[in-house]
N, C-alpha and C positions, 0 to 999 in steps of 0.2 A: 265447411265449404260454402261458397257463395252459389246461389242458384238464380238463373236468369231464364225467364219464360221464352220458349221458342214457338213461333207460329209460322207456318209456311204453306204455300199453295203454288200450283202451276195451272194456269187456265182454269178449267173446271175442276181440277184436283184440289180440293180444299181440306185442310186438316185443322181449321179453327172451329172449335165447338162452342155452342151456346152454353151459358151457365147451367150446370147440372143440378136438377131438382132432386130432392130426397125421394127415394123410392123409384128406381128405374123401371120403365115398362118392360114386360116380359120379352118383347122382341129385341131389346137391347142386349140381353144375355144370349139370345139365339143367333143374332147377327154375326157374320164372320168378322174377325178382328179388323179394325181400321188400320192397324199397323201389324205387318206380319213379315217373317223372313228377313228381319233387319240384319244388316251386315256393314261393317266399316271397311273402307278402302285400306290397302296396305299402309299408306301414309297417314291414315287416320283423319284425313281432312274431309272426306265425304261419306255420307250415309246413304245406302240404298235400301229400299223396302218395297213390299208389295201391298197394294190397297185395292179395294173394289172401285170400279169405275163404270157406271151405267150398265151393270150386269156382267161386265168383263173384269179382267185383272189388269192392273197397271203397275209398271215398275217406275218408281220415282227416285231421283237422285237429288240429295240435299247437301249443299255446301255448309258445313257446320260453322266455320269461322265467319263467313259472310252472311249467315242466317237467311239463306234463300234457296229455293229450288232452282236447280240449273238444268235439269233434263227430266223427261218423263216419256213413257211410251206405253200405249195400249197393246198388251200382248195377246188379247183376244179372250175367247170363252174357254179358257183352259184352267187347270188346277196347278198352280205353281207349287212344287214340292221343295225346291231348294233354290237359294239365291247366293252367289258367291262371286267375289272379285277375282278375275284372272290376273289382273294387274291394276294400276291406278286409272285405267281408261276403259277397261272391258269387264262387263258383268256377265257371268254365266247364269242362264235361266233354265232350270230343269223342271219339266212339267210332265204330268201323266196323261195318257190317252188310252182309250179302249177301242180304237178304230182299226187296229192292225191285226186282229185275231185271225182273219182269213189268210193273212200273209205268213204270220209267225206262229200259228198253232192255236191252242185253245183260247177262249175268250178270257183275257186277263189284262190288268193294267200294264201298259208299256210306258217307258220314259222316253221323252224326246228332249232335245236340247237346242237352245237358241243363245245367241250372244248379242248383247247390247253394247255398242260403242258410244260412250258418253259424249266425246268431242264432236262426233259427226251425227249423233242422235239417230243412228241406224240400227235396225234389228235384223239379224241374219240367222238362218239355220246353222248350227255348229258343224254338222256332218255334211259338207258339200265338197265336191271336187273328185268324187269317185262314183262310177256307175255300178260298182259291185257291192255297195252297202246302202243301208237306209239311215235316215236320221233317227235311229232308235238306239238308246244306250242302256246299259245296265249299271246301276249305281251312280254315284255323283262324280263328275269329272274332277281330275286332279291337275292343278296348274303348277308349272315350274318355270323359273327364269333361267335360261341357258344362253350364255354368250350375249346377253343383252336383249334376247328375244323371248317372248312368252310362248311357251309350248303347252298345249292342253292335251292330257292323256285321257283317253276314253275307252271304256269297254263297250264294244258294239258287235255287230254281226257282219261277217264277210261271206259273201256268196261265191262259191266255186262250183261250177257245173250244177247250179240249182240248189245246192245244199249249203245252208248257213251254219257257220261255226263261230263260237265266241272268239273275238279277236281284239287285240290291243292296238289302238290307233294313236298316232301323235299328230296334232294339228297345230301348225304354225299360224298364229293369229296376228303376226306383226305386220303383214302387208296392208297398206292403205286401201288397196282395191281388194275388198274381202272376197270377191268372186274368184280371185286368183289364189286364195288360201290353199296351201298344200295339205292334203290328208294322206298320211303315210301309214302303211301297215307295219307295226313294230314286232308283234308276235302273233303268229297264227295258232289257234287253239286246236284241240281235238275233242272228241265227245266226252272226255273226262275233265276238261279244263274248267276251273272255277274262277280263275282270274290271276292277275299279276301285280307285283309291287314295284313301284318306281321310286327311286331315291330322290333327294333334293337336287341332284345334278342331272336328272332325267335318264338315269341308267336303270334298266330293268334288272332287278337283283333277285327276284323270287317269283316262283310260279306255284300255284296250288292246284291239285287235282283231287277228285273224289270219284271212286269207283263203286257204284251202287251194288254191283254183284258180290264183291267180297267185303264191302263196307270199309274200304281202305282210303284214308286221308293221307295225302303226301305233300310235303313241303320241299320243293326243289330250289336250291340256290345257284345263282350263276357266279361261279368263282373262276377268275382268270379265263373267261370266255368259254367255260365248260359248265354243264349242268351237273350239280351234285345233290344227291338225295340226303336231306338233313333230318327230316322227321318222317316217320312212316307209322301211322297210328290206325289200328283197327277200331272203329267207333261206329256203332249202328246209328246213333242219333246225335250225340253231343260232339260235333266236329270242333276242333280247335279254332280259335279266332286270333288273327293277327291284330294286335292293338296299335302297333306303330313301331317306329324305330326307337331305340334306346336314346337316352338324353345325349350321349356322345355320338350317336349316329352309326356306331360300329356293329350293332346287333339288331335283330328283330325281336320284339317282345311278343310272346305267344301265350295266350291264356288257354288252358286245356284241363280236361278232367283226368286226374291221375290217382289211381287207387282209391276211388270214391270221394275225392276231394278236389277242389279247384287248385291248380298249381300255376305259377307264372314261370315260364321258361325264357331264357335268353339264347338266341341262336346266332352265333358269330357269323358275320358276313365274310370274314376272312377265310375260314376253313370249315364252316358248317357245324362246329362243335356246339353241343347243347348243355347248358348248365341251368340249374334251378336257382331262381333269384332268392337271395336271402332277404329277410325282413320284408316279405312281399305283401303284408297285410294291407297297406294303402292301395295296392294294385288290384285288390279284390272289389273295388268300387268301379264306377264308370270312368273310362279314360278321357283325358283332355289332350287333344293332339293339335300341334301347330300345323295349320292347313297348308302352310307354305313350304314346310320341310318334311312333314310327316312324322316328326319326332314327338315323343310323349313329353308333356310338360307338367302333368299332374293328374289327379283323379278327384272325383266328386261322389259323395254318397248323400242320401237323403234320409231323414227321419222327421223330427219336428221342424227342421230347417234344412238348408243345403250346406254341406261341409266340404270346402275346397282345400285340398292338400297339394301344394305345388312342390316340384322336385328341387327347384332353385330357390334359395333363401330370399333373393331380391324379389322374385315373382310373388312369393308368399307375403312379404312385407307390403308390396304394392296392393295386393288384394285385400289384406287386412285393413289398410287405410281406406279402401273403397267401402268395405262392409261397415266400418265404424261411422261412416257418414249417414248411415240409415239404420240407427239403433232399433232393435225390436222388430225388424222387418226381414223378410226373406229376400236375399239378393242373389240373382242368378246371372252368371256371366253369359252374355250373348255373343259378343264379338270384341276383337281387340286389334289395334294396329300392329304392324310388324315389330316395332320396338316395345310394345306392351305398355306404352305410357298414355295411350288414349284408349278408353274402354267404353263399351256399351253394356248396360246392365238392365235387367228387368227387376223391378222392386214390387213386392207384394206385402201389404200390411195395412195397419189402421190409418196411417197418414197418407200413403201413396195410392192405396187401392190396388190397382194393377197397372203399372205405368213403366215407361222406358226412360232411362236417364243416361246422359253422356257425361263421362267423367274424364277431365284432363288432369293427369297426375303431374304434368309440367307446371301447371299454374295452381293446382288445388281447387279448381272450380268444377261444379256440377251444373249441368243444364238439363231441365226437363224436356224430353222430346215429345211426350204425349201419352195419353192412356192407350192401352192396347185395344180396349173396346170403347167405341164412341158411345157416349151417353151413360157410362157407368163410372161413377166417382167413388171416393173413399166411403161416402155415406151409404153407398149401395152394396157394400161388400161385408158379408157376415164373417164372424170370427171362426177360425179353423183351429181345432185342438188335435194334437197328436196323442192318441191313447193306446192302450193295449188291454186285452181281456183273455181269460182262459177259455180254450175250447173244451168240449166235453171230455176229451182224452188228456187234458192238461197242457196241450200245446199253446204257447203264447201267440196270439194273433194281433199284430199291429193294425192300427186303423186311424183314419182321419174322421173327425166329427165336426161338422159344420152346424153351428147353432144360429137360429134366426135372430135377427136384431130386435131388441126391444121386448123380448119375451124371456121370462124366468125359465131356467133349465129344469122344468118340473112338469111331468105328465104331458110332454110334447108329442104331437103326431110325428111319426118317423117314416122316412124313406130310406131303405137300404139300397145303395147305388153300387152295383157290382161292376168292376172293371172287366175289360175284354182280355184277350190273350189265349189261354189264361196266364201265359208267361209274360206278365206285364206288371206295372205297379202305378198307383196314384202318387201324387207328390204333395208337398206342403203348400204350394202356391195356389193362385187363383184357378179354380175349376169352374168353367162357365156353367156346366150342367148342375153341379152341386149348389153353386151360388144362386142360380135361377130358382131352384126348388126351395132353398132357404129363404129367398126373398118373398116367397108365398106363404111363409109361416111354418115350414117343415124343418125338423132336425134331419140331417142327412148323414148317414153312416157309410163310410167307404172302407170296408174290411180288406186287408191285405192277406187274404186267405192262403192256406198252404198251396204251393204251386206258383205263387207270385214271385217275381224277380226282385232283386235289390236287398234281400235280407239273408243272403247266403245260400249255399248249395243245399244245406240240410233242410231249410225251410222250403225251397223249391222242390226238392226230390220227395218231400213228404206228400206232395200232391200226386205222385205217380199212382195210378189206379184209383184215384179218389174223385174223378169227374162224376158229379151227381151224387157223391157219397159224402165223405168228410169235407171236401171242398165246398159242398153245399151247406152242411150243418155248421161249418165255421161262420157262415153268414147269420143263421138264426141264433147261434150261440151269442153273437153280438147283440141281437135284440134282447135276449134274456138278461145279458149283463147290464145293459142300459136300463131295462125295466126294473131290475133288482135295486138299482141305485135311485130309482124314482125319477129319472130324467125323462123317460118316455112312457107313454101309455101303451102297454102291450096289446090293447084291443084296437089300436089305430096305427097299424104298420102296413106299408106296401113295399113292394120290391120292384126296382127298375134297373135295366141294364141294356147294353148293346153288345153284339157279337157273342163272345163267351158269356158276357154279362147278361145278354138276352136269353141265352140258354138257362142261366141261373134264375132269371126272372120267371121263366116257364116252369122250371123244376120246383120252384117254391110252392105254388098251389097244387102241383101234380105229384111230386115225390117227397116233399118235406112239409106236409100239410099241417094246417092248424096254426100257422104263424102270421099269414098275410091276408089283409082284406082285399087286396087287388094286386095286379102285376102288369107292368108295361115292358114288353120285349121288343127291342129295336134290332133288326137284322139278326134274328136269333137262329141258332141251331136248335131245331125241334125234334129231329129224327136222326140220331147219330149214325144209324145203319145206312140210311140214304145219303147222308152227308159224306160218309167215307166212300160209298159207292161212286158218288159224283166226283170226289177227289181222285179216286182210282182211275177214272176215265180221263183225267187230265194229266196223269203221271205216266212216265215211260214204262213202268212195271208195277206189278201188284205188291212189290216189296220195296217201295221207294222210301227215302228218309222221311218225307212228309207224312206218309201213311204210318210209318213206325212211330213218329212223334205223337200223332193223335191216338194211336192204339195204346201207347204207354200210359197216357193220362186217363184214357177210358178204361184201362184194365182189361183189355181183350187181346186175343192173339193175332187177329187180322181184321180186315175191313168187313168180313162177312160173319163175324162171330155172333152166335145167337144170344150171348149175354148182353149185347147192346140194347136189347129191348128192356132190360132192367133199369136203364138210365134214360129211357126215351120218354119225353113229355108227350109225344104223339101216341105212344102205346098206352099211356096212362091218362089220356085226355078225359076219359069218363070219370076219373076220380078228382078232377079239378074242383077245388073248394072255394074259388074266388074268381071274380070277373077278370078277364084278360084283354089287354089291348096289344095288338100286333102292328108294328110299323116297319116297312121294308122298302128300300129303294129298288127301282126297276132295273138299274144298271149295276147292281151289286155283282162283282166278279169274285168275291171271296166266299160269301155265303149266298147261294142262289135264292131268289125270292120264292121258289117252290117250297122252301123250308117253312115259310110263314103261311103259304097257301095250304100246305098239308095240315098244319096245326089248326088253321081256321076251319077247314073242312071237318077235322076230327072232333073239334069242340062243338061245332054246330050239329053234327050227327048225334053227339051225346047230349044235346039239349043244354049246353053250357052257355054262359054269358061271355060273348066274345065280340070284339070290334077289330076291324082291319083297315089300316090307312096305308095306301100305296104312295110312295114318294116318286113322282115322275122324274126320270132322267137322273136320279140320285145314285151315288156309288155307296160303297160300304162305310165310308168315313164321314158321311154328312158334310160334303165339301162345298155345298152351295147354300148361300144365305137363305134363299126362298124356302127350300125344303127343310133346312135345319130349323128355321123359325116355325114351319108347319109342324115338325115333329115336337117341338117344345110346347107349342100351343095345345096340341092334341094330348100330350102327356099330362100337362097341368090340368086341363079340363077334365080328364079322366080321373085324376087323383082327387080333384075337388068334388067330383060327383060321388065317388066311392069311399073317400077318406078325407072329408073336409078338414082343413087346418083349424077352423074355428069351432 
């Protein structure tokens, strides 16, 4: 394929970078991406993305064929979580906010929506036109083209006599005068409502309810204007998930736990009959859904690379031709036009570094869009290997190992980087945190410990009851494996992580001692008992699904179980055998900063070495460049003090 360089700018929005020098500065890894939330218009002619602009976020629209920016708007000091095209002229901007807790309950991140019209270059709130609702949404809006008009379906809150209920709204965005846009209530919910499913014609075809009291999950179908109960599942924690419509649009595809294994069910929209899908193995990976129809088009799974399996042979052939253009690199599908002949991909590897490419399958040409991170080129990206090793009990633990450039893989200093969740996974592509540490001379191990997702139900469920136990020793077993191979020096190992990974970082020197020289915990859980008590105060009952989820992994009966002290770093602070750095955002609504404050106090009382860095106005996800860079600088300085790479 031919490649042609693209450079584009609008006013002060510039994406033309100076030549990249070998060895990127640390801030380049910590800075937020220069290109984020990239998405192609339905006709594939225009590209929209989010970039930083003078401390704010900006949405930029680029005409691919004309090779120029045609629109841009500053959306303010908000965190954009999703960007999608409603049609070829309107872009939906979904962002998070924590300013509405006094109106809608406990302090938590809420989603708000705006719409940017490219032709008029105007930005508007999406939810306007009704005095009985706020511009607050749940989930990402869904767009459908109905009788030539674009209708956006949104889960929001409708207030009746001062009480808000989850409600499905339909918003006609076809009017030129956006202030006259009609917002209609399509379905009013009840206290059990979890949401609704809209087909490609704009019809509400399904509703989901969950009753905490009897742990009952129900899928209702709308058949011939009457509601029919199709699935009724008693499930304390693992509620079924609707992956999308079947390829022919006649059924809903539902993933659920059945007799101790994951099963894929097809629920007929005609009569509600349920059948188990034969040859469902490909469906056990992550779904790929056509955003314009809601139909499943394929699945993707990850190990050493990303494996895409499309249901349609033509789609698979197109994708194979894209992948073949980037041999020996990891290719991720980012967005595609409606006809699937124009695609946007992210390419990670030795030649591309971490960059976006536009591929036109009509002409066979590929055009570089630009690197995801400004100032980081291929020469600044370390090699990532997919490995596995045996845990102490024989379980195979997959992992990603990033090796520093220019150093032989022998007796290296090591950082164990534990992911959050714990139901999450790392991937084979560019990881800014791992790459930053590797750029400073450290090998970085990212174990996919039991309880991680992406490796099957058996691997995930093996983590139940193992929080602070085998989930923790899975990490140190990786250290021992690499040390036995001579790749790392077992006397020069530190542990780093955020959220659950932050807990693991604290549990290293307090519960699994003798392995680490230091630990860095970002937004960590330090006291499971107080964490569950705090979560209990946010939930409608003491037996909510969220509390049951945490209790299952922690191996306790309830939020007040005395056994929580067994896995509490705070309770074992006096036993810490390594210096600890705590880093926490003051606006964290997932893990309160009190978790770090309590750990800091316990360590100081015990006379242990501890440092505490507060990130002003930062959330749980390190969403701001300034504080993310602050976190990274503090982490590396701490590592270099207590475990120098040289």
